[in-house]
C-alpha positions in Angstrom: -111.5 -13.5 16.4 -114.3 -10.6 16.9 -117.4 -9.7 15.3 -115.9 -7.0 13.5 -114.0 -9.9 11.5 -114.8 -10.5 8.0 -114.9 -14.2 7.3 -114.3 -15.0 3.0 -113.6 -18.9 2.2 -111.8 -19.2 -1.2 -111.5 -22.3 -2.9 -107.9 -23.1 -4.2 -105.9 -25.4 -5.5 -102.8 -25.4 -3.9 -103.1 -24.1 -0.2 -99.0 -23.3 -0.2 -99.0 -21.3 -3.3 -102.3 -19.2 -2.0 -100.4 -18.7 1.5 -97.7 -17.4 -0.6 -99.5 -15.4 -2.7 -101.5 -13.3 -0.1 -98.7 -13.0 2.3 -96.3 -12.1 -0.3 -98.3 -9.9 -2.8 -100.9 -8.3 -0.8 -99.9 -8.1 3.1 -102.1 -10.9 4.4 -100.4 -12.5 7.4 -100.7 -16.5 8.3 -102.9 -17.6 10.9 -103.4 -21.2 10.7 -101.8 -23.7 8.1 -102.9 -27.5 8.0 -101.4 -28.7 4.4 -102.4 -29.5 2.2 -105.8 -29.2 3.2 -106.6 -25.8 4.7 -104.9 -22.2 5.9 -105.9 -19.3 7.1 -104.3 -15.6 6.6 -105.6 -12.0 7.9 -105.2 -8.6 7.0 -107.0 -5.9 9.4 -110.2 -7.4 10.0 -110.3 -9.8 7.1 -109.8 -13.2 7.2 -109.4 -15.6 4.1 -110.1 -19.3 4.4 -107.7 -21.0 1.9 -109.8 -24.4 1.4 -107.9 -26.8 -0.7 -109.6 -30.2 -2.7 -108.4 -32.3 0.8 -110.5 -29.6 2.9 -114.4 -30.1 3.9 -115.0 -27.3 2.0 -113.7 -29.3 -1.5 -116.1 -32.0 -0.8 -118.6 -33.1 -3.7 -122.3 -31.8 -3.4 -124.6 -34.4 -2.9 -125.8 -34.0 -6.5 -122.2 -34.3 -7.9 -121.0 -31.0 -8.3 -117.4 -30.1 -7.4 -116.9 -26.9 -5.6 -113.5 -25.1 -7.5 -112.3 -22.0 -7.4 -112.8 -18.9 -9.8 -115.8 -17.1 -10.8 -116.1 -13.2 -10.4 -117.5 -13.1 -6.4 -114.2 -11.2 -5.1 -112.4 -9.5 -2.0 -112.1 -5.9 -2.2 -109.2 -4.4 -1.1 -108.5 -0.8 -0.9 -105.2 0.7 -1.7 -103.7 4.4 -1.7 -101.9 4.3 -5.0 -103.5 1.8 -7.8 -100.9 2.4 -10.3 -98.1 1.8 -7.8 -99.8 -1.5 -6.8 -100.6 -2.5 -10.0 -96.8 -1.7 -11.4 -95.3 -3.4 -8.5 -98.0 -6.6 -8.9 -97.1 -6.8 -12.7 -93.5 -7.0 -11.9 -94.0 -10.0 -9.5 -95.6 -11.8 -12.4 -99.4 -11.6 -11.1 -102.1 -11.7 -13.8 -104.1 -9.5 -14.1 -108.1 -9.8 -15.6 -108.0 -6.2 -17.0 -106.8 -3.1 -17.1 -107.5 -0.1 -14.6 -111.2 1.1 -15.0 -112.4 4.0 -13.8 -115.7 5.0 -12.5 -117.5 7.5 -10.1 -116.5 5.8 -7.0 -113.0 5.4 -7.9 -110.3 3.6 -9.8 -110.2 -0.4 -10.1 -108.2 -3.4 -11.2 -109.1 -7.5 -10.9 -105.9 -9.9 -10.4 -106.2 -13.4 -9.8 -104.6 -15.7 -7.5 -103.0 -19.0 -8.5 -106.1 -20.7 -7.9 -107.8 -17.8 -10.5 -109.7 -16.2 -7.6 -110.4 -12.7 -8.3 -108.9 -9.9 -5.9 -110.0 -6.6 -6.6 -107.4 -3.6 -5.9 -109.5 -0.4 -5.6 -108.3 3.1 -5.0 -111.4 5.5 -4.0 -111.9 8.9 -6.0 -110.0 11.3 -4.2 -107.5 9.1 -2.7 
């Protein structure tokens, strides 16, 4: 790892399902696997830490709250052809939260990993 590596932790329900999802559908490569608690995968300078319920990141907080997957914060992956990626992922049964949205900076869509964590696919304007 270098200072240019970005590290993002996602809480997941099933670490193996998360590994399979990110490596099969989104071009990540596995780094470390310690089932059932933890794994990490890499795509370019992004290291995604996949923490299951048995991981230290999944332990309850002092006030009793239990960390869980989901929410709206997300990783943002740039793609060259959004329509092709959406078609490929829909054909593979990947669930999407919305339809493609166009804004001043480009086009985007949000999909869910197996634990319900969002991933944004983004095609910059003019690409």
